[in-house]
C-alpha positions as a printed NumPy array, in Angstrom:
array([[ 26.967,  41.252, -15.117],
       [ 24.844,  38.575, -16.904],
       [ 26.431,  36.193, -19.211],
       [ 25.075,  37.703, -22.518],
       [ 26.414,  41.147, -21.272],
       [ 29.669,  39.752, -20.496],
       [ 30.138,  38.166, -24.001],
       [ 29.017,  41.03 , -25.813],
       [ 31.329,  43.338, -24.094],
       [ 34.188,  40.83 , -24.684],
       [ 33.443,  40.386, -28.271],
       [ 33.043,  44.332, -28.861],
       [ 36.53 ,  44.862, -27.042],
       [ 37.871,  42.007, -29.463],
       [ 36.128,  43.75 , -32.513],
       [ 34.205,  40.306, -33.321],
       [ 31.086,  40.322, -35.159],
       [ 28.188,  38.345, -33.87 ],
       [ 24.374,  38.08 , -33.909],
       [ 21.769,  37.464, -31.235],
       [ 18.853,  35.185, -31.793],
       [ 15.689,  34.726, -29.729],
       [ 13.755,  31.517, -29.696],
       [ 10.983,  29.749, -27.412],
       [ 12.412,  28.185, -24.424],
       [ 14.821,  25.25 , -25.112],
       [ 16.46 ,  22.952, -22.674],
       [ 19.01 ,  21.123, -24.836],
       [ 21.113,  22.177, -27.791],
       [ 19.25 ,  19.916, -30.03 ],
       [ 16.029,  21.777, -29.265],
       [ 17.801,  25.016, -29.985],
       [ 18.716,  23.745, -33.341],
       [ 15.096,  22.714, -33.871],
       [ 13.767,  25.936, -32.822],
       [ 16.153,  27.845, -34.911],
       [ 15.756,  25.724, -37.994],
       [ 19.476,  24.818, -38.189],
       [ 21.394,  21.883, -38.279],
       [ 22.654,  20.388, -34.93 ],
       [ 26.108,  20.426, -36.519],
       [ 26.237,  24.093, -36.059],
       [ 24.814,  24.32 , -32.473],
       [ 27.265,  24.024, -29.833],
       [ 26.56 ,  22.401, -26.55 ],
       [ 28.766,  22.803, -23.622],
       [ 29.459,  19.762, -21.446],
       [ 31.175,  20.074, -18.071],
       [ 33.389,  17.073, -16.943],
       [ 35.42 ,  16.377, -13.939],
       [ 38.795,  14.988, -14.946],
       [ 40.66 ,  13.779, -12.101],
       [ 38.57 ,  16.133,  -9.855],
       [ 39.348,  19.203, -11.998],
       [ 36.478,  20.975, -13.987],
       [ 36.89 ,  21.111, -18.058],
       [ 34.632,  22.457, -20.501],
       [ 33.855,  20.278, -23.71 ],
       [ 32.353,  21.975, -26.566],
       [ 30.834,  19.813, -29.305],
       [ 27.971,  19.774, -31.858],
       [ 24.41 ,  19.238, -30.508],
       [ 24.088,  16.24 , -32.705],
       [ 26.883,  14.376, -31.072],
       [ 27.739,  12.848, -27.635],
       [ 30.834,  12.74 , -25.549],
       [ 32.945,   9.591, -25.404],
       [ 34.059,   9.843, -21.918],
       [ 36.685,   7.088, -22.381],
       [ 38.289,   9.129, -25.475],
       [ 38.33 ,  12.299, -23.249],
       [ 39.937,  10.057, -20.47 ],
       [ 42.639,   8.812, -22.775],
       [ 43.265,  12.158, -24.557],
       [ 43.423,  14.099, -21.333],
       [ 45.703,  11.526, -19.808],
       [ 43.382,  11.364, -16.813],
       [ 42.469,   8.442, -14.504],
       [ 39.018,   9.399, -13.962],
       [ 36.656,  11.322, -16.082],
       [ 32.889,  11.855, -15.591],
       [ 30.118,  14.229, -16.286],
       [ 30.031,  16.894, -13.714],
       [ 26.951,  17.208, -11.666],
       [ 24.84 ,  20.453, -11.872],
       [ 25.744,  21.183,  -8.209],
       [ 29.389,  20.848,  -8.925],
       [ 29.506,  23.522, -11.844],
       [ 26.747,  25.865, -11.327],
       [ 28.952,  28.064,  -9.264],
       [ 31.54 ,  28.245, -12.154],
       [ 28.926,  29.977, -14.025],
       [ 27.134,  32.369, -11.824],
       [ 25.698,  34.326, -14.516],
       [ 24.131,  31.634, -16.512],
       [ 21.006,  29.273, -16.245],
       [ 22.331,  25.75 , -15.519],
       [ 22.86 ,  24.082, -18.794],
       [ 22.891,  27.178, -20.902],
       [ 26.579,  27.915, -20.672],
       [ 28.406,  29.337, -23.612],
       [ 31.293,  27.501, -24.882],
       [ 33.847,  30.368, -23.621],
       [ 35.733,  28.436, -20.757],
       [ 38.3  ,  31.09 , -20.956],
       [ 35.821,  33.369, -19.561],
       [ 35.149,  31.046, -16.752],
       [ 38.696,  30.061, -15.846],
       [ 38.104,  26.528, -17.293],
       [ 40.268,  24.803, -19.818],
       [ 38.191,  24.349, -23.008],
       [ 38.283,  21.289, -25.367],
       [ 36.567,  21.422, -28.903],
       [ 35.424,  18.37 , -30.774],
       [ 37.328,  18.369, -33.977],
       [ 34.237,  18.156, -36.272],
       [ 33.059,  21.485, -34.934],
       [ 35.983,  23.024, -36.677],
       [ 34.543,  22.344, -39.93 ],
       [ 31.472,  24.79 , -39.425],
       [ 31.793,  28.245, -40.783],
       [ 29.306,  29.556, -38.207],
       [ 28.498,  28.349, -34.705],
       [ 25.374,  29.077, -32.526],
       [ 25.245,  28.591, -28.776],
       [ 23.341,  29.602, -25.696],
       [ 24.526,  32.73 , -23.911],
       [ 23.324,  32.107, -20.419],
       [ 19.583,  31.986, -20.869],
       [ 17.213,  29.178, -22.314],
       [ 15.638,  31.79 , -24.937],
       [ 18.819,  33.55 , -26.559],
       [ 21.516,  32.187, -28.555],
       [ 24.773,  34.015, -30.281],
       [ 25.986,  33.11 , -33.652],
       [ 29.457,  33.916, -34.851],
       [ 32.315,  32.702, -37.143],
       [ 34.054,  29.49 , -35.817],
       [ 37.338,  31.161, -36.82 ],
       [ 36.689,  34.034, -34.489],
       [ 35.652,  31.843, -31.586],
       [ 38.785,  29.676, -32.097],
       [ 40.988,  32.729, -32.051],
       [ 39.389,  34.059, -28.89 ],
       [ 39.124,  30.929, -26.718],
       [ 42.21 ,  29.139, -28.151],
       [ 40.612,  25.694, -27.182],
       [ 42.43 ,  22.385, -27.465],
       [ 40.985,  20.735, -30.48 ],
       [ 40.656,  16.934, -30.065],
       [ 38.457,  14.225, -31.33 ],
       [ 36.045,  12.975, -28.415],
       [ 32.739,  12.537, -29.668],
       [ 31.07 ,   9.15 , -30.154],
       [ 30.943,   8.157, -33.827],
       [ 27.253,   8.722, -35.126],
       [ 26.69 ,   4.913, -35.606],
       [ 27.495,   4.51 , -31.814],
       [ 25.071,   7.037, -30.591]])
């Protein structure tokens, strides 16, 4: 089953509304924002990290970057680093590498959401391909995924 199909089935089962958008090929979350003419604050990028040799999924606005030192401290880990593609691609077998949705719960990964994302009424995220995204209410996303909400992004002045 492909990622989009898996997500749509899950959301229908949970009776959650969503919309699918198509756009030109985009390789980054910020490019998605540009293609869809929306703020990078609404587009969610999924970043996979290795925290003490265990994978975790971080979800944050496209316009921000991960502060690995904050993540390390907040997770109480000794070592945190960005996961290499070869380390996480098998965890998302139905997705193009780099186009994973922020639904760690569907991939057996703990999910951490950047606190600033919670201020968005609607979020947009890739659904396994470089040309499709899904939008839904953040409140529905939070209810379904039940992520750990923490503040782990670099401050914009530090980016």
